[in-house]
N, C-alpha and C positions, 0 to 999 in steps of 0.2 A: 171241106177237103172232106174227100167220099172213104169210106173204109175200104175197099180196093183202089190197084190204079195195076199199069201195063207196065212192067218194066219193058226194057229195050229190045229182049226177045217176046211181048206179046205176051206174056204169061202172066196172069194176076198174082199179086204179090197183096198182103195185107203192110200198113205202114204204119202201125200204130207206135212201135219201139223207136223209129230213125226216121227221120224226112228222107226220104227220093226222091230222084231227077224233078218232076217239075214241083213237086212239094216244097221244094227249098227256095224260099221268100225274102235272101238278103240280093244284095247289091252285089258284095262278090264274097268268093269264099279260096281260100289259104286249099289249093290241090297236093295229093297225095297218089300216085298214078300205082300203074296194080304191083309194082314190085316193090312198093316203099317209099320211092323216090319221094322227096316234096320238088313239085313242079313251078311253086309258088301261086304270087295271087294272082286271079282269073275274074273278072265279071262273071256270073253266074249260069250268064247265057254261053259262054264261050268253053264253061267247063264242060257244062253239056252239050255241046256239040262235039267237046274232045270224047265224052264217053261214049255220047253215041257210034263215033267215027272206031269206037276200039273196040263196041260188043261192050261194055260194060256198063253197070248202072252207077250214079253220080249220088252216093251215100252219105249223107251229113256225119259226121263218127263223135266231133267236141263243137256244140252247136252254142258252148258256153265262151269260146275260145273270140277275140277279137285280130281280123275277121275267123267266120267259122269255119273248122276247118270236114271238109269232106276228098273220101277216095273211091277211085276206081275201083269198083269189084261187083261180080256177080252176085246180085244181091241173097240171092236162093242160096247157094252155096257157102255165103257168108252165115247164113243163119245157120245153116246144117253145121257148119263146123264148132261156131259158139256154143249150139247149143248142145254137142260132142262132147267140148270142154268140161263142160255145167255139168254133165252128165258123169266124167271123170274125178269133178270137184267131189262130189257126190258121194260117188264112189271111194273115197279115200277119207272121209268123215267118218269117225269110229259114233256109233248109236251107243249111247250110254242105257244098256240094260236098266232097269228098277225090274228087281223081284220082291214078293212080300212074304212076311213069315207072320201069319194069325196064330194066336191061343187065348184061352182064358185066363180069370185069375187059379182056378182051382185045377191045372195042369199041372199033373206030376211032374215030380224029378228027373224020372228018364226020358220021359217025354220031351222034358223041356231040353234037354241034353239032346238027342234023337234032334231039335229045331237048331239048335244048336251049330248041328255040323252040316245041317243042309244051307244058313245060312253062311256055315264058312267054305262050303263048296262055291255058292252062289258070289262069295268075294273073291276067291282065287279064281276065281274068269273073268270077272275085271267088273261084274256089273254091282249095283249100288241096290243096300237091302233095307227095305221099310220093315220094321216091327213093329206090330200090332197088337195089343192085346186090350179084347172086347169083351163088355160090362154085360153083364143081363139081369134083370131085376135089380137086386139089393147090393149086387157085387160091386158096383159102384159107390155104395157106403164104403169101400176099405181099400181107397186107390190107393197105400202105402204098399199091397202086397204085389200090385202091376208096376210099382217104381224098383220093390225090390228084385222083380225078375230081370225088368230090364236091366236094371245095375248090373245085376249078376252077367246077361248075357253082353254087355256091352264089356264087364273087367274077362271074360274069355276069350272074347276075338279083341282086344285091344291089340296083341301078338299083329294081326290080319287087316284091322279097320280103324278106321278113327270116325267118332261119332259127328256128322253133318248137323242134324238136328236132336238135341237133347230129348228126354221124356216130356211129353207134351198131350193135354187132352185135346184130343177132335171130340166132341159129340158125346156120345157113349162108349170110346176107345180112347185110349192112351196110346201115342207113338213113339217112335223113335226112328233117326235117319240115318244109315251108319254106312260110308263111301270105302272102298277099299285104299289102306295105306300103300306108300308106296317103297315099303322096305324090302 
């Protein structure tokens, strides 16, 4: 099977997704016309002849069915409309933003309050917030300071967020993940 073939209008079309026209190698197919009405079961040659007479391509849309289901469509237009529907579906999906707040165990209380306000703003926008405490040098021996800071942040944001991942060590950082709550 070649990667390209010609449809009934002489245009070259890639046929990797669907078998079309002469690539359909079964004895008989269930045929659906261009309006979506079922015409019945036909030998493949007869279905191809009908497609060429009407100026359409014979496209196998359900190869797992018995017999396989084929439609009479303009294959280029069919691919365009299907891709357009997929693009619309992707637009409708909401992308989850992940914002990160970083500080160190020696960060002052006022600076931590500023970070909490920043996290509150991100959560209000619907973003997931990753809170990371980075250790340098011997700071890593005092992990309890980072746990206290992360617990304070979780406590102050409990009205707008829930803990998705509790504080845990990852290398030389302690990490906690907060997601917006549905309140």
